[in-house]
Phi, psi and omega in degrees: 000140182289147182290129183299148173297128177293144181300324183293321176298320179299313179292324178293322175302326175296320179303315186297328181294338180280349183279131176295152176274080179252079190259333188301318183288344183271003188279120175293168175298153187296333183271348187283124180291137182281135175204162182231136175260141181223107175258134182235111180268087179198156175286151177305332180287336181279314180204140178281099182298320178297320177298322178294313176301320181294318179295318179293321178296318178298316185291316182276339186060044176221156175293141180230125180223182182284357176066119179265215180296326178267111183295140173301171184293326180277354183091196188224131172259126177247124183248118182240130178266132177232103182057238181264024185227153176240132180254121181253128174235114182260117174253108180287171181302329180272008174091353178287134181248146173230136183230135179221158175232139180219146177284140187256145173284169183279327183290130179304318182292323179290328176295318178298316181294320180287318177296312181301318178298314182298311185297312181301312181294322181297317183288319181303314181300325186267341184224038185300315184298321181293322177293327179292319179298320179299317177299321180287332182277322194274353183206134173294160182314307185300314182296321176299322183288327182293320187268345182288140176286152180300140184294140184285137180289117178274179181288154182290151177259123181237126187294310184225140177222163176187184178141194181272291180196156175308135003270011183270062177232147181296323182293340179292348177290339184257001182125172182279325184260126182194163174240133182253146170285310177220139180222142176225119185232131185297315182251291182212150177231137180230116178222172171289331182182163178226135185263331182238303184209143170214123185231130179226141182301323184243298186223134176238125185230120180247118187301314190254306184203158171226120176252150179085254186225134172232127180230130177234131179304317178251313187219145172227124188229129174207157178277341180214129180240129170232089180147236185233128174239128182229131177217148179290326181245303186224130174246120187228129178217143175297309175219137184236127177236101184139235185230129178239125182231123173235130179308318178244316188224137170230126182231139180204150173284328174213148179232132171229081181158239183233132175238120182228135177207154179290331183242298191227131164247141179212137180201149176283317184231121182240122172241092182147233188226133172247133180228114177188174177298314176232125181244127181240128175215147171278292173257115180253117175238077183160220190235135171245130177233120181178187175284313177237124177238128181229133178202178176289335179096042180294162187301327182259019177277133180231085178277132178235110183180180180284328180227115179242116182250120177244121184291331177243037181264196184259141171226117186226148180236124183249141168230126183210167170223142181251171192290342179272359176098017179259128175258137183221149170238124183239143176244121177248139178208133182163183179288190195295320188255338182231140185212156166275154175231126171244139185209160172227137179219166178210141176271132176302125180092352181253132192274350180258157178259158174251141172251132183231154180218142180197180179226139182218170177238152184224143173214139176260136175272134177292143180162180178292336177243122183287093181274131178262135179239131187223152175224119184238138171254123185228146175244131180240140174230134184288136183278115188262149180292324182212167182290345181276352180297158183287162180290138177204095185234137180240127174249142181221145169241112187253129174251120188236144167237131182241131180241118178293132175222098185068223180286347182247169173247138166272131182236156179191161179173198183235153180227135166260129188244135172233122184236135179236128183210152168270104182100189184290332176056232184267357186302324184287342180263352183276153175258085186258123176262342178205124180203162174232136183231129176245139185228134174228104185067229177273349187273129178245141174238120182243138179235131177201153176262155177210161177239155185218157175224149178184194179227158183233137177244134176266122183254000000 
């Protein structure tokens, strides 16, 4: 019995499908011998670098070495191991770079197989014409035909299929392995791939790929998605290029597009947008929109939600007092450019506290001293003794400048304040030098500017 395809190989194949066919610019000169550089930054115990190079050389039929100062014609692939993941960066001869990350299995032999598989397909996708020219130059047609292995028999191509569920499907009349152009199944459909559309009432499963549209009433599963995947409960893809929608859960090893779910979205490598109640990503290069957003905190990560957790992000604690008499303690947390703000504040002479929540952006200015500039939008609500207490809400737009002084930052800036209350609220306790107050019945709306000073601690 043939060995089943490893899950890692299936996921790696999905990564390769996301790469564009940008081959014309990568062609070396006709007289330049084709070779590939392959650098592996890992301990021998983690992966056998020599075995990986041998496997890639045998598959591509070109010399593969560690690459010295002069890059080979086909460019250089650098593989860096980070915990249980491998980061691949392929820099072609024309300088164009492509980067991908994949999760590694525990077994050393499986690691060699998966990394070699990924490198081979990455180089083939980017330099297919150059490799084809190599085959034409290095052997006459007859010799090439003699040494070439017989072509592998692929799955049958069937234009239209349908039915109830395996084995009661039209395509099962032609064998178990097949690719359909379009399929409509009352319960479930299982094929090697679909090229246009595949719709199943309960579960739709494509072993290799789904192009166009894949819809499953409860679940839609494929190793590679190029198009739209929609499922009532769970949408699962090895790699998704397009739109992935799961009613409850959307899972993928990589996303290049939009991932949407009612409850949880999860992907290792995200280039695009994640939208869900909980969004989980390892490397985020795009936007997360949800209640809880989790990522490593890459420089181009933009999480928008109530709780944003960046594993390698910023955590800062501010203490300040403003010119109107309000003292605040703020906690900021998030990636480099976007953060959540949590706060507690009190007006001098007022016996109740305010609790605050907001979202902000951060930018560092170049110069001899790294000055930080921030803009935060915050909402404050007075902590009341009972639900019958009067309305008392403060909205602020805070502009902050932070200058490092030793282990701390000195902070200062300006605030635009809008206060809404039933009755006088905190207005009698504020030190206002300039304000506008509007009143309708017992409800008052007050607007005033203020300035603040304080210190910041980096944790």
